[in-house]
C-alpha positions as semicolon CSV with decimal commas, in nm:
position;residue;x (nm);y (nm);z (nm)
1;M;0,097;1,144;2,175
2;P;0,005;1,138;1,802
3;K;-0,353;1,258;1,846
4;I;-0,425;1,352;1,484
5;I;-0,326;1,011;1,348
6;K;-0,538;0,837;1,611
7;K;-0,837;1,055;1,525
8;I;-0,801;0,992;1,151
9;A;-0,755;0,618;1,207
10;D;-1,072;0,595;1,417
11;T;-1,270;0,785;1,153
12;V;-1,141;0,576;0,863
13;R;-1,199;0,247;1,047
14;A;-1,556;0,350;1,129
15;R;-1,645;0,456;0,775
16;V;-1,476;0,165;0,599
17;G;-1,617;-0,074;0,862
18;R;-1,969;0,006;0,745
19;E;-1,892;-0,159;0,411
20;I;-1,621;-0,413;0,496
21;I;-1,633;-0,627;0,809
22;G;-1,328;-0,719;1,015
23;R;-1,044;-0,585;0,800
24;G;-0,900;-0,332;1,043
25;E;-0,539;-0,442;0,983
26;V;-0,567;-0,380;0,608
27;V;-0,728;-0,041;0,670
28;D;-0,447;0,050;0,910
29;L;-0,190;-0,051;0,649
30;A;-0,365;0,159;0,385
31;L;-0,363;0,465;0,612
32;I;0,003;0,417;0,707
33;T;0,088;0,379;0,339
34;L;-0,090;0,702;0,246
35;L;0,068;0,905;0,528
36;N;0,412;0,777;0,427
37;G;0,354;0,869;0,063
38;G;0,369;0,505;-0,046
39;H;0,165;0,261;-0,251
40;M;-0,021;-0,059;-0,169
41;L;-0,057;-0,393;-0,346
42;L;-0,369;-0,595;-0,262
43;E;-0,347;-0,958;-0,367
44;D;-0,649;-1,182;-0,322
45;V;-0,915;-1,379;-0,505
46;P;-1,213;-1,200;-0,662
47;G;-1,505;-1,099;-0,442
48;T;-1,313;-1,029;-0,120
49;G;-1,368;-0,653;-0,128
50;K;-1,043;-0,514;-0,271
51;T;-1,210;-0,257;-0,496
52;L;-1,466;-0,167;-0,231
53;L;-1,190;-0,108;0,021
54;A;-1,012;0,134;-0,211
55;K;-1,331;0,330;-0,286
56;T;-1,449;0,358;0,074
57;F;-1,097;0,440;0,194
58;A;-1,076;0,733;-0,049
59;A;-1,427;0,852;0,041
60;S;-1,352;0,847;0,414
61;L;-1,059;1,084;0,352
62;S;-1,243;1,316;0,108
63;L;-0,988;1,234;-0,162
64;D;-1,037;1,212;-0,537
65;F;-1,062;0,853;-0,657
66;K;-1,019;0,702;-1,003
67;R;-1,024;0,339;-1,113
68;V;-0,847;0,183;-1,409
69;Q;-0,931;-0,170;-1,521
70;C;-0,603;-0,313;-1,644
71;V;-0,631;-0,521;-1,962
72;P;-0,369;-0,633;-2,219
73;D;-0,456;-0,355;-2,467
74;L;-0,429;-0,076;-2,206
75;L;-0,162;0,173;-2,318
76;P;0,063;0,392;-2,100
77;S;-0,110;0,696;-2,249
78;D;-0,440;0,561;-2,120
79;L;-0,295;0,607;-1,771
80;I;-0,087;0,922;-1,787
81;G;-0,262;1,117;-2,064
82;I;-0,186;1,235;-2,418
83;N;-0,110;1,543;-2,624
84;F;-0,365;1,591;-2,900
85;F;-0,393;1,856;-3,166
86;D;-0,688;2,088;-3,107
87;M;-0,813;2,186;-3,452
88;K;-1,005;2,488;-3,323
89;L;-0,707;2,635;-3,139
90;S;-0,447;2,504;-3,387
91;E;-0,225;2,384;-3,104
92;F;-0,146;2,075;-2,903
93;R;-0,325;2,033;-2,572
94;F;-0,247;1,788;-2,293
95;V;-0,536;1,578;-2,167
96;K;-0,464;1,436;-1,824
97;G;-0,503;1,064;-1,761
98;P;-0,650;0,896;-1,454
99;V;-0,318;0,910;-1,264
100;F;-0,398;1,275;-1,194
101;T;-0,594;1,196;-0,881
102;N;-0,533;1,124;-0,513
103;I;-0,617;0,752;-0,494
104;L;-0,566;0,552;-0,814
105;L;-0,700;0,196;-0,817
106;A;-0,512;-0,012;-1,074
107;D;-0,745;-0,312;-1,081
108;E;-0,582;-0,642;-1,183
109;I;-0,252;-0,469;-1,256
110;N;-0,092;-0,795;-1,365
111;R;-0,326;-0,808;-1,667
112;A;-0,165;-0,497;-1,816
113;M;0,128;-0,533;-2,057
114;P;0,478;-0,474;-1,911
115;K;0,505;-0,149;-2,108
116;T;0,193;-0,018;-1,936
117;Q;0,309;-0,141;-1,596
118;A;0,634;0,048;-1,651
119;G;0,432;0,362;-1,724
120;L;0,338;0,368;-1,356
121;L;0,698;0,363;-1,232
122;E;0,766;0,736;-1,272
123;C;0,425;0,819;-1,128
124;M;0,480;0,605;-0,820
125;E;0,840;0,704;-0,745
126;E;0,878;1,061;-0,874
127;R;0,518;1,181;-0,833
128;Q;0,524;1,314;-1,188
129;V;0,461;1,213;-1,549
130;T;0,658;1,311;-1,858
131;V;0,485;1,337;-2,196
132;D;0,671;1,450;-2,508
133;G;0,951;1,595;-2,295
134;V;0,722;1,797;-2,069
135;T;0,696;1,702;-1,703
136;Y;0,367;1,736;-1,515
137;P;0,370;1,703;-1,133
138;L;0,112;1,495;-0,950
139;E;-0,046;1,684;-0,663
140;G;-0,038;1,513;-0,326
141;P;-0,155;1,315;-0,156
142;F;-0,107;1,051;-0,425
143;M;-0,135;0,677;-0,372
144;V;-0,167;0,378;-0,604
145;I;-0,368;0,083;-0,478
146;A;-0,306;-0,205;-0,717
147;T;-0,489;-0,538;-0,706
148;Q;-0,415;-0,877;-0,851
149;N;-0,555;-1,229;-0,838
150;P;-0,296;-1,475;-0,698
151;V;-0,453;-1,792;-0,838
152;E;-0,507;-1,699;-1,202
153;S;-0,203;-1,681;-1,430
154;R;-0,359;-1,713;-1,776
155;G;-0,336;-1,385;-1,965
156;T;-0,134;-1,212;-1,691
157;F;0,209;-1,052;-1,675
158;E;0,393;-1,094;-1,348
159;L;0,511;-0,766;-1,197
160;P;0,890;-0,725;-1,222
161;E;1,098;-0,696;-0,907
162;A;1,169;-0,327;-0,973
163;Q;0,799;-0,249;-0,961
164;L;0,723;-0,472;-0,662
165;D;0,994;-0,289;-0,469
166;R;0,803;0,036;-0,517
167;F;0,501;-0,089;-0,326
168;L;0,539;0,007;0,039
169;V;0,324;-0,285;0,154
170;K;0,145;-0,588;0,018
171;A;-0,170;-0,708;0,193
172;S;-0,445;-0,964;0,154
173;M;-0,812;-0,922;0,239
174;G;-0,872;-1,287;0,319
175;Y;-1,206;-1,460;0,360
176;P;-1,436;-1,342;0,639
177;T;-1,504;-1,561;0,941
178;W;-1,841;-1,734;0,985
179;E;-1,965;-1,457;1,217
180;E;-1,836;-1,183;0,984
181;S;-2,010;-1,350;0,689
182;I;-2,346;-1,346;0,871
183;T;-2,304;-0,980;0,971
184;M;-2,203;-0,885;0,617
185;V;-2,514;-1,042;0,459
186;E;-2,745;-0,895;0,724
187;R;-2,608;-0,547;0,658
188;K;-2,658;-0,584;0,285
189;L;-3,017;-0,701;0,332
190;R;-3,135;-0,459;0,600
191;R;-2,913;-0,151;0,564
192;P;-3,006;0,003;0,901
193;A;-2,982;0,380;0,934
194;E;-2,647;0,479;1,084
195;P;-2,528;0,814;1,216
196;E;-2,320;1,017;0,973
197;I;-1,946;1,017;1,032
198;S;-1,767;1,329;0,910
199;A;-1,489;1,269;0,660
200;V;-1,129;1,364;0,723
201;S;-1,007;1,690;0,568
202;R;-0,695;1,726;0,356
203;A;-0,547;1,962;0,613
204;E;-0,578;1,687;0,874
205;I;-0,407;1,440;0,640
206;A;-0,115;1,679;0,593
207;A;-0,093;1,736;0,967
208;A;-0,099;1,361;1,033
209;A;0,185;1,306;0,785
210;E;0,391;1,566;0,972
211;E;0,303;1,401;1,300
212;L;0,418;1,065;1,166
213;N;0,756;1,213;1,072
214;R;0,810;1,308;1,437
215;I;0,782;0,950;1,566
216;Y;1,112;0,866;1,734
217;V;1,307;0,561;1,615
218;H;1,590;0,445;1,843
219;R;1,918;0,345;1,677
220;D;1,882;-0,009;1,814
221;I;1,541;-0,035;1,647
222;I;1,697;0,068;1,315
223;A;1,972;-0,191;1,370
224;Y;1,707;-0,456;1,441
225;A;1,524;-0,372;1,117
226;A;1,853;-0,374;0,925
227;S;1,938;-0,721;1,064
228;I;1,603;-0,856;0,947
229;C;1,658;-0,717;0,597
230;S;2,013;-0,850;0,588
231;E;1,892;-1,198;0,680
232;T;1,660;-1,203;0,376
233;R;1,968;-1,173;0,152
234;S;2,172;-1,448;0,316
235;R;1,918;-1,733;0,328
236;G;1,959;-2,030;0,097
237;G;1,736;-2,038;-0,210
238;V;1,694;-1,660;-0,215
239;V;1,800;-1,485;-0,537
240;L;1,698;-1,135;-0,431
241;G;1,640;-1,015;-0,076
242;A;1,518;-0,690;0,077
243;S;1,665;-0,376;-0,080
244;P;1,786;-0,062;0,102
245;R;1,452;0,094;0,002
246;A;1,280;-0,195;0,178
247;L;1,469;-0,116;0,500
248;I;1,355;0,246;0,488
249;H;0,999;0,132;0,423
250;L;1,016;-0,115;0,712
251;V;1,115;0,160;0,956
252;K;0,848;0,396;0,821
253;V;0,568;0,141;0,852
254;S;0,690;0,048;1,201
255;A;0,660;0,414;1,297
256;G;0,307;0,413;1,153
257;F;0,203;0,120;1,373
258;A;0,354;0,296;1,675
259;A;0,149;0,607;1,598
260;L;-0,171;0,405;1,564
261;E;-0,102;0,263;1,910
262;G;-0,076;0,616;2,045
263;R;0,300;0,607;2,098
264;E;0,563;0,861;1,997
265;Y;0,835;0,598;1,971
266;V;0,883;0,263;1,795
267;L;0,913;-0,072;1,975
268;P;1,049;-0,403;1,841
269;D;0,692;-0,536;1,824
270;D;0,610;-0,262;1,571
271;V;0,893;-0,385;1,349
272;K;0,770;-0,744;1,380
273;R;0,418;-0,635;1,285
274;A;0,545;-0,443;0,981
275;A;0,797;-0,700;0,855
276;R;0,564;-0,933;0,671
277;P;0,358;-0,680;0,468
278;V;0,669;-0,474;0,388
279;L;0,926;-0,742;0,304
280;A;0,757;-1,064;0,192
281;H;0,663;-0,949;-0,160
282;R;1,016;-0,825;-0,233
283;I;1,190;-1,161;-0,188
284;V;1,269;-1,357;-0,504
285;F;1,339;-1,729;-0,474
286;A;1,543;-1,954;-0,701
287;N;1,257;-2,197;-0,764
288;S;0,966;-2,146;-1,000
289;F;0,685;-1,895;-0,961
290;F;0,423;-2,154;-0,869
291;E;0,637;-2,294;-0,587
292;T;0,700;-1,958;-0,420
293;R;0,345;-1,870;-0,316
294;G;0,355;-1,799;0,055
295;Q;0,729;-1,863;0,079
296;G;0,803;-1,496;0,142
297;E;0,573;-1,484;0,444
298;N;0,715;-1,811;0,577
299;L;1,072;-1,689;0,540
300;I;0,997;-1,364;0,725
301;A;0,835;-1,562;1,007
302;Q;1,148;-1,777;1,035
303;I;1,375;-1,473;1,036
304;L;1,174;-1,304;1,311
305;E;1,225;-1,615;1,523
306;T;1,603;-1,610;1,482
307;V;1,711;-1,244;1,473
308;P;1,790;-1,121;1,829
309;V;1,539;-0,867;1,957
310;P;1,677;-0,550;2,121
311;S;1,688;-0,573;2,499
312;E;1,383;-0,462;2,694
313;Q;1,617;-0,268;2,922
314;I;1,682;-0,015;2,645
315;D;1,490;0,310;2,673
316;F;1,333;0,332;2,329
317;T;1,180;0,674;2,404
318;R;1,506;0,866;2,363
């Protein structure tokens, strides 16, 4: 049983839950993304707690956190750093940018110019930056949490498919329910004293990542995930479906959900739970941008209804 992952998940949910009400699924996705060495895209309207989630998530794990507000005049060097000539030492010296951290919040990433967005590609995929021919590694754990507003297009630059494919998952905070809204306001007004919850150590994060790698995935589960990805490429009106990288990500996130449930093996339900946040943002449709909002999620829901699920008689534990 993956005990370390369960312990970390309970701690993170408790600490983040003090600030954000009823977003356990998003917190679980963030933790799975971090343990898999991936990155997360949060898309929602302003005021739903995207930035607060990123800050409290990093604090609950005792990780370094930096925030970059993306604007059109933001340069790649503003993210990765620059070489400048030190007059006193008569030599060039590299000044690290905000990507040299554990959790980087790229707020409103679609407001940055494409050149700046591209500056994140090497960081996200290779875990390194190259400046003037010199490569600097990014120490792990490293995770980019990018946010964007789905309803405002003026002054924005849509992320290209190559960059979207590098985000392990895409999630939405959503509006709170009526009960959650009341609880949220009451907490902000009263701020009752709460017992301290110890943060997770980096050693525990490394151990949890190793534990996640030991989750068993049956061949039929992999075949089921592959069939889902294949279906995204064969549907009418789809220009670009799920990539091979998307299939790997789908299996990894499915294993993460299995671990959070306390299992050492993946079930078809884990794949179903992971399919929407992993695949929906990678699908490109033939119609215009404004007509495709929500189409990815709808298509994945349709595919999950039609792709045959592996038989329950299969022993998925070996």
